[in-house]
PDB file of N, CA, C, O and CB in Angstrom:
ATOM      1  N   MET A   1     -10.653 -99.195  -0.814  1.00  0.00           N
ATOM      2  CA  MET A   1      -9.502-100.035  -0.764  1.00  0.00           C
ATOM      3  C   MET A   1      -8.879 -99.983   0.632  1.00  0.00           C
ATOM      4  O   MET A   1      -8.817 -98.921   1.250  1.00  0.00           O
ATOM      5  CB  MET A   1      -8.501 -99.623  -1.829  1.00  0.00           C
ATOM      6  N   ILE A   2      -8.426-101.117   1.114  1.00  0.00           N
ATOM      7  CA  ILE A   2      -7.840-101.210   2.428  1.00  0.00           C
ATOM      8  C   ILE A   2      -6.321-101.174   2.282  1.00  0.00           C
ATOM      9  O   ILE A   2      -5.738-101.878   1.457  1.00  0.00           O
ATOM     10  CB  ILE A   2      -8.309-102.494   3.158  1.00  0.00           C
ATOM     11  N   SER A   3      -5.697-100.327   3.114  1.00  0.00           N
ATOM     12  CA  SER A   3      -4.253-100.185   3.016  1.00  0.00           C
ATOM     13  C   SER A   3      -3.550-101.442   3.556  1.00  0.00           C
ATOM     14  O   SER A   3      -4.091-102.165   4.393  1.00  0.00           O
ATOM     15  CB  SER A   3      -3.786 -98.930   3.783  1.00  0.00           C
ATOM     16  N   THR A   4      -2.360-101.673   3.065  1.00  0.00           N
ATOM     17  CA  THR A   4      -1.528-102.792   3.533  1.00  0.00           C
ATOM     18  C   THR A   4      -1.240-102.665   5.002  1.00  0.00           C
ATOM     19  O   THR A   4      -1.231-103.662   5.724  1.00  0.00           O
ATOM     20  CB  THR A   4      -0.219-102.863   2.754  1.00  0.00           C
ATOM     21  N   ASP A   5      -1.001-101.440   5.463  1.00  0.00           N
ATOM     22  CA  ASP A   5      -0.736-101.213   6.874  1.00  0.00           C
ATOM     23  C   ASP A   5      -1.917-101.632   7.760  1.00  0.00           C
ATOM     24  O   ASP A   5      -1.742-102.254   8.808  1.00  0.00           O
ATOM     25  CB  ASP A   5      -0.409 -99.749   7.105  1.00  0.00           C
ATOM     26  N   LYS A   6      -3.114-101.273   7.307  1.00  0.00           N
ATOM     27  CA  LYS A   6      -4.322-101.631   8.059  1.00  0.00           C
ATOM     28  C   LYS A   6      -4.513-103.146   8.097  1.00  0.00           C
ATOM     29  O   LYS A   6      -4.898-103.691   9.131  1.00  0.00           O
ATOM     30  CB  LYS A   6      -5.560-100.959   7.439  1.00  0.00           C
ATOM     31  N   ILE A   7      -4.252-103.825   6.994  1.00  0.00           N
ATOM     32  CA  ILE A   7      -4.360-105.274   6.941  1.00  0.00           C
ATOM     33  C   ILE A   7      -3.329-105.901   7.880  1.00  0.00           C
ATOM     34  O   ILE A   7      -3.659-106.836   8.611  1.00  0.00           O
ATOM     35  CB  ILE A   7      -4.167-105.784   5.495  1.00  0.00           C
ATOM     36  N   LYS A   8      -2.115-105.418   7.875  1.00  0.00           N
ATOM     37  CA  LYS A   8      -1.078-105.944   8.774  1.00  0.00           C
ATOM     38  C   LYS A   8      -1.453-105.725  10.234  1.00  0.00           C
ATOM     39  O   LYS A   8      -1.248-106.598  11.077  1.00  0.00           O
ATOM     40  CB  LYS A   8       0.276-105.283   8.477  1.00  0.00           C
ATOM     41  N   GLU A   9      -2.004-104.548  10.523  1.00  0.00           N
ATOM     42  CA  GLU A   9      -2.443-104.256  11.883  1.00  0.00           C
ATOM     43  C   GLU A   9      -3.539-105.233  12.328  1.00  0.00           C
ATOM     44  O   GLU A   9      -3.515-105.738  13.450  1.00  0.00           O
ATOM     45  CB  GLU A   9      -2.950-102.807  11.977  1.00  0.00           C
ATOM     46  N   TYR A  10      -4.490-105.488  11.440  1.00  0.00           N
ATOM     47  CA  TYR A  10      -5.551-106.425  11.740  1.00  0.00           C
ATOM     48  C   TYR A  10      -5.012-107.842  11.979  1.00  0.00           C
ATOM     49  O   TYR A  10      -5.411-108.509  12.934  1.00  0.00           O
ATOM     50  CB  TYR A  10      -6.563-106.433  10.613  1.00  0.00           C
ATOM     51  N   ILE A  11      -4.125-108.286  11.124  1.00  0.00           N
ATOM     52  CA  ILE A  11      -3.544-109.622  11.267  1.00  0.00           C
ATOM     53  C   ILE A  11      -2.784-109.752  12.597  1.00  0.00           C
ATOM     54  O   ILE A  11      -2.832-110.797  13.245  1.00  0.00           O
ATOM     55  CB  ILE A  11      -2.601-109.925  10.082  1.00  0.00           C
ATOM     56  N   SER A  12      -2.094-108.695  12.988  1.00  0.00           N
ATOM     57  CA  SER A  12      -1.313-108.740  14.226  1.00  0.00           C
ATOM     58  C   SER A  12      -2.205-108.903  15.458  1.00  0.00           C
ATOM     59  O   SER A  12      -1.728-109.373  16.490  1.00  0.00           O
ATOM     60  CB  SER A  12      -0.472-107.473  14.360  1.00  0.00           C
ATOM     61  N   THR A  13      -3.465-108.534  15.381  1.00  0.00           N
ATOM     62  CA  THR A  13      -4.362-108.688  16.533  1.00  0.00           C
ATOM     63  C   THR A  13      -4.786-110.124  16.785  1.00  0.00           C
ATOM     64  O   THR A  13      -5.122-110.491  17.911  1.00  0.00           O
ATOM     65  CB  THR A  13      -5.584-107.846  16.338  1.00  0.00           C
ATOM     66  N   GLY A  14      -4.768-110.947  15.723  1.00  0.00           N
ATOM     67  CA  GLY A  14      -5.216-112.344  15.857  1.00  0.00           C
ATOM     68  C   GLY A  14      -6.723-112.496  15.790  1.00  0.00           C
ATOM     69  O   GLY A  14      -7.217-113.616  15.913  1.00  0.00           O
ATOM     70  N   TYR A  15      -7.477-111.424  15.602  1.00  0.00           N
ATOM     71  CA  TYR A  15      -8.940-111.499  15.569  1.00  0.00           C
ATOM     72  C   TYR A  15      -9.456-112.454  14.482  1.00  0.00           C
ATOM     73  O   TYR A  15     -10.519-113.057  14.632  1.00  0.00           O
ATOM     74  CB  TYR A  15      -9.522-110.108  15.346  1.00  0.00           C
ATOM     75  N   TYR A  16      -8.728-112.581  13.435  1.00  0.00           N
ATOM     76  CA  TYR A  16      -9.153-113.394  12.292  1.00  0.00           C
ATOM     77  C   TYR A  16      -9.191-114.875  12.600  1.00  0.00           C
ATOM     78  O   TYR A  16      -9.858-115.616  11.878  1.00  0.00           O
ATOM     79  CB  TYR A  16      -8.241-113.155  11.128  1.00  0.00           C
ATOM     80  N   LYS A  17      -8.528-115.336  13.608  1.00  0.00           N
ATOM     81  CA  LYS A  17      -8.343-116.761  13.857  1.00  0.00           C
ATOM     82  C   LYS A  17      -9.637-117.510  14.117  1.00  0.00           C
ATOM     83  O   LYS A  17      -9.736-118.685  13.764  1.00  0.00           O
ATOM     84  CB  LYS A  17      -7.432-116.948  15.013  1.00  0.00           C
ATOM     85  N   ASP A  18     -10.620-116.882  14.715  1.00  0.00           N
ATOM     86  CA  ASP A  18     -11.869-117.624  15.011  1.00  0.00           C
ATOM     87  C   ASP A  18     -13.059-117.125  14.151  1.00  0.00           C
ATOM     88  O   ASP A  18     -14.219-117.297  14.526  1.00  0.00           O
ATOM     89  CB  ASP A  18     -12.221-117.484  16.522  1.00  0.00           C
ATOM     90  N   LYS A  19     -12.756-116.526  13.031  1.00  0.00           N
ATOM     91  CA  LYS A  19     -13.783-115.968  12.170  1.00  0.00           C
ATOM     92  C   LYS A  19     -13.883-116.757  10.851  1.00  0.00           C
ATOM     93  O   LYS A  19     -12.873-117.049  10.211  1.00  0.00           O
ATOM     94  CB  LYS A  19     -13.487-114.485  11.889  1.00  0.00           C
ATOM     95  N   ALA A  20     -15.110-117.089  10.467  1.00  0.00           N
ATOM     96  CA  ALA A  20     -15.320-117.685   9.153  1.00  0.00           C
ATOM     97  C   ALA A  20     -15.020-116.617   8.105  1.00  0.00           C
ATOM     98  O   ALA A  20     -15.620-115.542   8.119  1.00  0.00           O
ATOM     99  CB  ALA A  20     -16.782-118.243   9.001  1.00  0.00           C
ATOM    100  N   GLY A  21     -14.118-116.906   7.221  1.00  0.00           N
ATOM    101  CA  GLY A  21     -13.726-115.911   6.221  1.00  0.00           C
ATOM    102  C   GLY A  21     -12.650-114.947   6.730  1.00  0.00           C
ATOM    103  O   GLY A  21     -12.181-114.089   5.981  1.00  0.00           O
ATOM    104  N   GLY A  22     -12.264-115.084   7.983  1.00  0.00           N
ATOM    105  CA  GLY A  22     -11.161-114.297   8.501  1.00  0.00           C
ATOM    106  C   GLY A  22     -11.526-112.891   8.959  1.00  0.00           C
ATOM    107  O   GLY A  22     -10.635-112.103   9.276  1.00  0.00           O
ATOM    108  N   TYR A  23     -12.813-112.558   9.001  1.00  0.00           N
ATOM    109  CA  TYR A  23     -13.195-111.205   9.406  1.00  0.00           C
ATOM    110  C   TYR A  23     -14.569-111.244  10.062  1.00  0.00           C
ATOM    111  O   TYR A  23     -15.473-111.929   9.583  1.00  0.00           O
ATOM    112  CB  TYR A  23     -13.196-110.237   8.190  1.00  0.00           C
ATOM    113  N   GLY A  24     -14.723-110.506  11.161  1.00  0.00           N
ATOM    114  CA  GLY A  24     -16.027-110.373  11.823  1.00  0.00           C
ATOM    115  C   GLY A  24     -16.560-108.974  11.578  1.00  0.00           C
ATOM    116  O   GLY A  24     -15.945-107.993  11.995  1.00  0.00           O
ATOM    117  N   ILE A  25     -17.675-108.876  10.919  1.00  0.00           N
ATOM    118  CA  ILE A  25     -18.259-107.569  10.585  1.00  0.00           C
ATOM    119  C   ILE A  25     -18.602-106.758  11.835  1.00  0.00           C
ATOM    120  O   ILE A  25     -18.714-105.535  11.757  1.00  0.00           O
ATOM    121  CB  ILE A  25     -19.516-107.757   9.735  1.00  0.00           C
ATOM    122  N   GLN A  26     -18.768-107.402  12.964  1.00  0.00           N
ATOM    123  CA  GLN A  26     -19.139-106.693  14.198  1.00  0.00           C
ATOM    124  C   GLN A  26     -17.936-105.985  14.839  1.00  0.00           C
ATOM    125  O   GLN A  26     -18.123-105.218  15.784  1.00  0.00           O
ATOM    126  CB  GLN A  26     -19.755-107.678  15.203  1.00  0.00           C
ATOM    127  N   ASP A  27     -16.729-106.216  14.363  1.00  0.00           N
ATOM    128  CA  ASP A  27     -15.544-105.583  14.901  1.00  0.00           C
ATOM    129  C   ASP A  27     -15.452-104.133  14.473  1.00  0.00           C
ATOM    130  O   ASP A  27     -15.113-103.849  13.324  1.00  0.00           O
ATOM    131  CB  ASP A  27     -14.307-106.333  14.471  1.00  0.00           C
ATOM    132  N   LYS A  28     -15.746-103.213  15.374  1.00  0.00           N
ATOM    133  CA  LYS A  28     -15.794-101.794  15.024  1.00  0.00           C
ATOM    134  C   LYS A  28     -14.404-101.165  14.941  1.00  0.00           C
ATOM    135  O   LYS A  28     -14.253-100.076  14.388  1.00  0.00           O
ATOM    136  CB  LYS A  28     -16.634-101.041  16.036  1.00  0.00           C
ATOM    137  N   ASN A  29     -13.389-101.837  15.483  1.00  0.00           N
ATOM    138  CA  ASN A  29     -12.039-101.312  15.401  1.00  0.00           C
ATOM    139  C   ASN A  29     -11.455-101.426  13.992  1.00  0.00           C
ATOM    140  O   ASN A  29     -10.591-100.645  13.594  1.00  0.00           O
ATOM    141  CB  ASN A  29     -11.151-102.033  16.385  1.00  0.00           C
ATOM    142  N   PHE A  30     -11.948-102.417  13.252  1.00  0.00           N
ATOM    143  CA  PHE A  30     -11.495-102.634  11.872  1.00  0.00           C
ATOM    144  C   PHE A  30     -12.725-102.732  10.986  1.00  0.00           C
ATOM    145  O   PHE A  30     -13.168-103.823  10.629  1.00  0.00           O
ATOM    146  CB  PHE A  30     -10.606-103.926  11.748  1.00  0.00           C
ATOM    147  N   ASN A  31     -13.257-101.598  10.646  1.00  0.00           N
ATOM    148  CA  ASN A  31     -14.495-101.549   9.858  1.00  0.00           C
ATOM    149  C   ASN A  31     -14.146-101.552   8.370  1.00  0.00           C
ATOM    150  O   ASN A  31     -14.034-100.497   7.746  1.00  0.00           O
ATOM    151  CB  ASN A  31     -15.344-100.285  10.222  1.00  0.00           C
ATOM    152  N   PHE A  32     -13.978-102.739   7.817  1.00  0.00           N
ATOM    153  CA  PHE A  32     -13.587-102.893   6.407  1.00  0.00           C
ATOM    154  C   PHE A  32     -14.791-102.906   5.465  1.00  0.00           C
ATOM    155  O   PHE A  32     -14.628-102.792   4.250  1.00  0.00           O
ATOM    156  CB  PHE A  32     -12.788-104.176   6.226  1.00  0.00           C
ATOM    157  N   ILE A  33     -15.976-103.040   6.008  1.00  0.00           N
ATOM    158  CA  ILE A  33     -17.187-103.183   5.182  1.00  0.00           C
ATOM    159  C   ILE A  33     -17.879-101.826   5.080  1.00  0.00           C
ATOM    160  O   ILE A  33     -18.249-101.221   6.086  1.00  0.00           O
ATOM    161  CB  ILE A  33     -18.162-104.259   5.781  1.00  0.00           C
ATOM    162  N   ASP A  34     -18.047-101.359   3.825  1.00  0.00           N
ATOM    163  CA  ASP A  34     -18.776-100.112   3.601  1.00  0.00           C
ATOM    164  C   ASP A  34     -20.279-100.334   3.417  1.00  0.00           C
ATOM    165  O   ASP A  34     -21.091 -99.491   3.799  1.00  0.00           O
ATOM    166  CB  ASP A  34     -18.213 -99.402   2.386  1.00  0.00           C
ATOM    167  N   LYS A  35     -20.632-101.457   2.839  1.00  0.00           N
ATOM    168  CA  LYS A  35     -22.030-101.717   2.512  1.00  0.00           C
ATOM    169  C   LYS A  35     -22.275-103.216   2.486  1.00  0.00           C
ATOM    170  O   LYS A  35     -21.414-103.983   2.053  1.00  0.00           O
ATOM    171  CB  LYS A  35     -22.411-101.080   1.157  1.00  0.00           C
ATOM    172  N   TYR A  36     -23.432-103.631   2.942  1.00  0.00           N
ATOM    173  CA  TYR A  36     -23.830-105.013   2.832  1.00  0.00           C
ATOM    174  C   TYR A  36     -25.299-105.075   2.473  1.00  0.00           C
ATOM    175  O   TYR A  36     -26.024-104.090   2.610  1.00  0.00           O
ATOM    176  CB  TYR A  36     -23.548-105.775   4.133  1.00  0.00           C
ATOM    177  N   TYR A  37     -25.735-106.234   2.012  1.00  0.00           N
ATOM    178  CA  TYR A  37     -27.119-106.439   1.592  1.00  0.00           C
ATOM    179  C   TYR A  37     -27.663-107.628   2.369  1.00  0.00           C
ATOM    180  O   TYR A  37     -26.973-108.629   2.559  1.00  0.00           O
ATOM    181  CB  TYR A  37     -27.227-106.672   0.040  1.00  0.00           C
ATOM    182  N   GLY A  38     -28.882-107.509   2.807  1.00  0.00           N
ATOM    183  CA  GLY A  38     -29.524-108.616   3.520  1.00  0.00           C
ATOM    184  C   GLY A  38     -29.530-108.375   5.021  1.00  0.00           C
ATOM    185  O   GLY A  38     -29.322-107.261   5.502  1.00  0.00           O
ATOM    186  N   CYS A  39     -29.773-109.445   5.729  1.00  0.00           N
ATOM    187  CA  CYS A  39     -29.926-109.409   7.199  1.00  0.00           C
ATOM    188  C   CYS A  39     -28.552-109.336   7.867  1.00  0.00           C
ATOM    189  O   CYS A  39     -27.718-110.217   7.658  1.00  0.00           O
ATOM    190  CB  CYS A  39     -30.709-110.665   7.709  1.00  0.00           C
ATOM    191  N   TYR A  40     -28.315-108.323   8.647  1.00  0.00           N
ATOM    192  CA  TYR A  40     -27.032-108.161   9.362  1.00  0.00           C
ATOM    193  C   TYR A  40     -26.782-109.336  10.284  1.00  0.00           C
ATOM    194  O   TYR A  40     -25.663-109.844  10.348  1.00  0.00           O
ATOM    195  CB  TYR A  40     -27.015-106.848  10.172  1.00  0.00           C
ATOM    196  N   GLU A  41     -27.806-109.777  11.001  1.00  0.00           N
ATOM    197  CA  GLU A  41     -27.635-110.890  11.939  1.00  0.00           C
ATOM    198  C   GLU A  41     -27.314-112.188  11.221  1.00  0.00           C
ATOM    199  O   GLU A  41     -26.665-113.058  11.802  1.00  0.00           O
ATOM    200  CB  GLU A  41     -28.887-111.067  12.782  1.00  0.00           C
ATOM    201  N   ASN A  42     -27.744-112.347   9.985  1.00  0.00           N
ATOM    202  CA  ASN A  42     -27.359-113.511   9.188  1.00  0.00           C
ATOM    203  C   ASN A  42     -25.856-113.473   8.883  1.00  0.00           C
ATOM    204  O   ASN A  42     -25.181-114.502   8.887  1.00  0.00           O
ATOM    205  CB  ASN A  42     -28.178-113.564   7.872  1.00  0.00           C
ATOM    206  N   ILE A  43     -25.366-112.299   8.627  1.00  0.00           N
ATOM    207  CA  ILE A  43     -23.926-112.135   8.365  1.00  0.00           C
ATOM    208  C   ILE A  43     -23.156-112.506   9.627  1.00  0.00           C
ATOM    209  O   ILE A  43     -22.076-113.090   9.538  1.00  0.00           O
ATOM    210  CB  ILE A  43     -23.590-110.665   7.919  1.00  0.00           C
ATOM    211  N   LEU A  44     -23.682-112.182  10.778  1.00  0.00           N
ATOM    212  CA  LEU A  44     -23.043-112.548  12.070  1.00  0.00           C
ATOM    213  C   LEU A  44     -23.067-114.059  12.303  1.00  0.00           C
ATOM    214  O   LEU A  44     -22.199-114.590  12.997  1.00  0.00           O
ATOM    215  CB  LEU A  44     -23.755-111.834  13.246  1.00  0.00           C
ATOM    216  N   GLY A  45     -24.058-114.758  11.727  1.00  0.00           N
ATOM    217  CA  GLY A  45     -24.058-116.196  11.867  1.00  0.00           C
ATOM    218  C   GLY A  45     -25.389-116.863  12.108  1.00  0.00           C
ATOM    219  O   GLY A  45     -25.511-118.064  11.862  1.00  0.00           O
ATOM    220  N   LEU A  46     -26.418-116.130  12.586  1.00  0.00           N
ATOM    221  CA  LEU A  46     -27.720-116.727  12.810  1.00  0.00           C
ATOM    222  C   LEU A  46     -28.771-115.893  12.081  1.00  0.00           C
ATOM    223  O   LEU A  46     -28.948-114.713  12.385  1.00  0.00           O
ATOM    224  CB  LEU A  46     -28.036-116.828  14.330  1.00  0.00           C
ATOM    225  N   PRO A  47     -29.454-116.488  11.141  1.00  0.00           N
ATOM    226  CA  PRO A  47     -30.446-115.743  10.348  1.00  0.00           C
ATOM    227  C   PRO A  47     -31.726-115.525  11.155  1.00  0.00           C
ATOM    228  O   PRO A  47     -32.738-116.179  10.903  1.00  0.00           O
ATOM    229  CB  PRO A  47     -30.768-116.496   9.033  1.00  0.00           C
ATOM    230  N   THR A  48     -31.684-114.612  12.117  1.00  0.00           N
ATOM    231  CA  THR A  48     -32.828-114.410  13.009  1.00  0.00           C
ATOM    232  C   THR A  48     -34.059-113.919  12.255  1.00  0.00           C
ATOM    233  O   THR A  48     -35.185-114.262  12.617  1.00  0.00           O
ATOM    234  CB  THR A  48     -32.468-113.419  14.107  1.00  0.00           C
ATOM    235  N   CYS A  49     -33.853-113.110  11.200  1.00  0.00           N
ATOM    236  CA  CYS A  49     -35.003-112.631  10.409  1.00  0.00           C
ATOM    237  C   CYS A  49     -35.731-113.827   9.812  1.00  0.00           C
ATOM    238  O   CYS A  49     -36.959-113.889   9.876  1.00  0.00           O
ATOM    239  CB  CYS A  49     -34.544-111.648   9.277  1.00  0.00           C
ATOM    240  N   LEU A  50     -35.021-114.754   9.248  1.00  0.00           N
ATOM    241  CA  LEU A  50     -35.598-115.959   8.665  1.00  0.00           C
ATOM    242  C   LEU A  50     -36.209-116.854   9.750  1.00  0.00           C
ATOM    243  O   LEU A  50     -37.291-117.414   9.571  1.00  0.00           O
ATOM    244  CB  LEU A  50     -34.528-116.731   7.876  1.00  0.00           C
ATOM    245  N   LEU A  51     -35.507-116.977  10.864  1.00  0.00           N
ATOM    246  CA  LEU A  51     -35.974-117.806  11.973  1.00  0.00           C
ATOM    247  C   LEU A  51     -37.327-117.317  12.502  1.00  0.00           C
ATOM    248  O   LEU A  51     -38.224-118.122  12.751  1.00  0.00           O
ATOM    249  CB  LEU A  51     -34.938-117.811  13.103  1.00  0.00           C
ATOM    250  N   ILE A  52     -37.470-115.999  12.672  1.00  0.00           N
ATOM    251  CA  ILE A  52     -38.719-115.433  13.136  1.00  0.00           C
ATOM    252  C   ILE A  52     -39.843-115.706  12.138  1.00  0.00           C
ATOM    253  O   ILE A  52     -40.955-116.038  12.548  1.00  0.00           O
ATOM    254  CB  ILE A  52     -38.565-113.933  13.370  1.00  0.00           C
ATOM    255  N   LYS A  53     -39.575-115.573  10.833  1.00  0.00           N
ATOM    256  CA  LYS A  53     -40.581-115.865   9.823  1.00  0.00           C
ATOM    257  C   LYS A  53     -40.997-117.332   9.894  1.00  0.00           C
ATOM    258  O   LYS A  53     -42.182-117.652   9.803  1.00  0.00           O
ATOM    259  CB  LYS A  53     -40.052-115.525   8.423  1.00  0.00           C
ATOM    260  N   MET A  54     -40.027-118.212  10.054  1.00  0.00           N
ATOM    261  CA  MET A  54     -40.344-119.660  10.108  1.00  0.00           C
ATOM    262  C   MET A  54     -41.182-119.971  11.333  1.00  0.00           C
ATOM    263  O   MET A  54     -42.156-120.718  11.242  1.00  0.00           O
ATOM    264  CB  MET A  54     -39.047-120.514  10.125  1.00  0.00           C
ATOM    265  N   ILE A  55     -40.820-119.412  12.472  1.00  0.00           N
ATOM    266  CA  ILE A  55     -41.589-119.649  13.689  1.00  0.00           C
ATOM    267  C   ILE A  55     -43.012-119.128  13.529  1.00  0.00           C
ATOM    268  O   ILE A  55     -43.972-119.783  13.934  1.00  0.00           O
ATOM    269  CB  ILE A  55     -40.909-118.984  14.899  1.00  0.00           C
ATOM    270  N   ASN A  56     -43.138-117.962  12.944  1.00  0.00           N
ATOM    271  CA  ASN A  56     -44.462-117.403  12.725  1.00  0.00           C
ATOM    272  C   ASN A  56     -45.289-118.248  11.753  1.00  0.00           C
ATOM    273  O   ASN A  56     -46.498-118.388  11.937  1.00  0.00           O
ATOM    274  CB  ASN A  56     -44.342-115.983  12.205  1.00  0.00           C
ATOM    275  N   ASN A  57     -44.663-118.807  10.733  1.00  0.00           N
ATOM    276  CA  ASN A  57     -45.353-119.667   9.788  1.00  0.00           C
ATOM    277  C   ASN A  57     -45.923-120.913  10.436  1.00  0.00           C
ATOM    278  O   ASN A  57     -46.988-121.389  10.044  1.00  0.00           O
ATOM    279  CB  ASN A  57     -44.426-120.057   8.685  1.00  0.00           C
ATOM    280  N   PHE A  58     -45.211-121.451  11.441  1.00  0.00           N
ATOM    281  CA  PHE A  58     -45.668-122.670  12.119  1.00  0.00           C
ATOM    282  C   PHE A  58     -46.476-122.340  13.377  1.00  0.00           C
ATOM    283  O   PHE A  58     -46.904-123.237  14.104  1.00  0.00           O
ATOM    284  CB  PHE A  58     -44.467-123.556  12.486  1.00  0.00           C
ATOM    285  N   ASP A  59     -46.677-121.055  13.622  1.00  0.00           N
ATOM    286  CA  ASP A  59     -47.469-120.597  14.758  1.00  0.00           C
ATOM    287  C   ASP A  59     -46.910-121.123  16.067  1.00  0.00           C
ATOM    288  O   ASP A  59     -47.661-121.387  17.006  1.00  0.00           O
ATOM    289  CB  ASP A  59     -48.919-121.028  14.601  1.00  0.00           C
ATOM    290  N   LEU A  60     -45.601-121.276  16.135  1.00  0.00           N
ATOM    291  CA  LEU A  60     -44.946-121.844  17.317  1.00  0.00           C
ATOM    292  C   LEU A  60     -44.907-120.869  18.482  1.00  0.00           C
ATOM    293  O   LEU A  60     -44.812-121.290  19.635  1.00  0.00           O
ATOM    294  CB  LEU A  60     -43.538-122.274  16.973  1.00  0.00           C
ATOM    295  N   VAL A  61     -44.977-119.600  18.206  1.00  0.00           N
ATOM    296  CA  VAL A  61     -44.895-118.598  19.277  1.00  0.00           C
ATOM    297  C   VAL A  61     -46.044-118.830  20.267  1.00  0.00           C
ATOM    298  O   VAL A  61     -45.854-118.675  21.473  1.00  0.00           O
ATOM    299  CB  VAL A  61     -44.951-117.138  18.690  1.00  0.00           C
ATOM    300  N   LYS A  62     -47.196-119.189  19.789  1.00  0.00           N
ATOM    301  CA  LYS A  62     -48.328-119.416  20.671  1.00  0.00           C
ATOM    302  C   LYS A  62     -48.243-120.768  21.367  1.00  0.00           C
ATOM    303  O   LYS A  62     -48.845-120.951  22.426  1.00  0.00           O
ATOM    304  CB  LYS A  62     -49.619-119.317  19.892  1.00  0.00           C
ATOM    305  N   LYS A  63     -47.515-121.709  20.800  1.00  0.00           N
ATOM    306  CA  LYS A  63     -47.418-123.046  21.354  1.00  0.00           C
ATOM    307  C   LYS A  63     -46.241-123.215  22.330  1.00  0.00           C
ATOM    308  O   LYS A  63     -46.308-124.031  23.249  1.00  0.00           O
ATOM    309  CB  LYS A  63     -47.293-124.039  20.232  1.00  0.00           C
ATOM    310  N   ILE A  64     -45.189-122.458  22.130  1.00  0.00           N
ATOM    311  CA  ILE A  64     -43.972-122.603  22.928  1.00  0.00           C
ATOM    312  C   ILE A  64     -43.689-121.287  23.632  1.00  0.00           C
ATOM    313  O   ILE A  64     -43.621-120.228  23.008  1.00  0.00           O
ATOM    314  CB  ILE A  64     -42.761-123.030  22.043  1.00  0.00           C
ATOM    315  N   ASN A  65     -43.528-121.376  24.922  1.00  0.00           N
ATOM    316  CA  ASN A  65     -43.092-120.236  25.709  1.00  0.00           C
ATOM    317  C   ASN A  65     -41.591-120.442  25.959  1.00  0.00           C
ATOM    318  O   ASN A  65     -41.207-121.261  26.794  1.00  0.00           O
ATOM    319  CB  ASN A  65     -43.916-120.101  27.070  1.00  0.00           C
ATOM    320  N   PHE A  66     -40.756-119.704  25.241  1.00  0.00           N
ATOM    321  CA  PHE A  66     -39.317-119.929  25.310  1.00  0.00           C
ATOM    322  C   PHE A  66     -38.756-119.720  26.728  1.00  0.00           C
ATOM    323  O   PHE A  66     -37.747-120.328  27.086  1.00  0.00           O
ATOM    324  CB  PHE A  66     -38.608-119.003  24.334  1.00  0.00           C
ATOM    325  N   SER A  67     -39.378-118.894  27.507  1.00  0.00           N
ATOM    326  CA  SER A  67     -38.879-118.664  28.859  1.00  0.00           C
ATOM    327  C   SER A  67     -39.032-119.920  29.727  1.00  0.00           C
ATOM    328  O   SER A  67     -38.328-120.050  30.729  1.00  0.00           O
ATOM    329  CB  SER A  67     -39.618-117.480  29.502  1.00  0.00           C
ATOM    330  N   GLN A  68     -39.923-120.839  29.376  1.00  0.00           N
ATOM    331  CA  GLN A  68     -40.088-122.075  30.109  1.00  0.00           C
ATOM    332  C   GLN A  68     -38.926-123.010  29.862  1.00  0.00           C
ATOM    333  O   GLN A  68     -38.725-123.939  30.644  1.00  0.00           O
ATOM    334  CB  GLN A  68     -41.388-122.745  29.732  1.00  0.00           C
ATOM    335  N   CYS A  69     -38.159-122.811  28.822  1.00  0.00           N
ATOM    336  CA  CYS A  69     -37.020-123.691  28.521  1.00  0.00           C
ATOM    337  C   CYS A  69     -35.838-123.406  29.413  1.00  0.00           C
ATOM    338  O   CYS A  69     -34.951-124.248  29.551  1.00  0.00           O
ATOM    339  CB  CYS A  69     -36.605-123.546  27.071  1.00  0.00           C
ATOM    340  N   ILE A  70     -35.805-122.246  30.019  1.00  0.00           N
ATOM    341  CA  ILE A  70     -34.663-121.888  30.886  1.00  0.00           C
ATOM    342  C   ILE A  70     -34.641-122.824  32.087  1.00  0.00           C
ATOM    343  O   ILE A  70     -35.641-122.981  32.787  1.00  0.00           O
ATOM    344  CB  ILE A  70     -34.750-120.391  31.357  1.00  0.00           C
ATOM    345  N   GLY A  71     -33.503-123.433  32.310  1.00  0.00           N
ATOM    346  CA  GLY A  71     -33.331-124.319  33.458  1.00  0.00           C
ATOM    347  C   GLY A  71     -33.733-125.750  33.170  1.00  0.00           C
ATOM    348  O   GLY A  71     -33.525-126.625  34.011  1.00  0.00           O
ATOM    349  N   GLU A  72     -34.299-126.009  32.018  1.00  0.00           N
ATOM    350  CA  GLU A  72     -34.738-127.376  31.687  1.00  0.00           C
ATOM    351  C   GLU A  72     -33.580-128.362  31.688  1.00  0.00           C
ATOM    352  O   GLU A  72     -33.748-129.528  32.048  1.00  0.00           O
ATOM    353  CB  GLU A  72     -35.422-127.396  30.323  1.00  0.00           C
ATOM    354  N   TYR A  73     -32.407-127.892  31.286  1.00  0.00           N
ATOM    355  CA  TYR A  73     -31.251-128.790  31.182  1.00  0.00           C
ATOM    356  C   TYR A  73     -30.265-128.610  32.323  1.00  0.00           C
ATOM    357  O   TYR A  73     -29.165-129.161  32.271  1.00  0.00           O
ATOM    358  CB  TYR A  73     -30.542-128.569  29.870  1.00  0.00           C
ATOM    359  N   GLU A  74     -30.621-127.867  33.336  1.00  0.00           N
ATOM    360  CA  GLU A  74     -29.693-127.640  34.458  1.00  0.00           C
ATOM    361  C   GLU A  74     -29.632-128.837  35.376  1.00  0.00           C
ATOM    362  O   GLU A  74     -28.903-128.817  36.368  1.00  0.00           O
ATOM    363  CB  GLU A  74     -30.103-126.408  35.254  1.00  0.00           C
TER     364      GLU A  74
END
């Protein structure tokens, strides 16, 4: 259980304003999460575990060299 004082302290920081759901799990100053299930990076916002599986399924790693994309739009 989270104390009311800790919740008030968190709200006073304003960290919640740009977070989906009002909390960012990556914030180590306010560690409200004891346990989670699944891909941590998916919780952060990008399902990299799934993305890697999808890329591997389409064999894109051999077809696309991601480092070649750097500077393409500069």
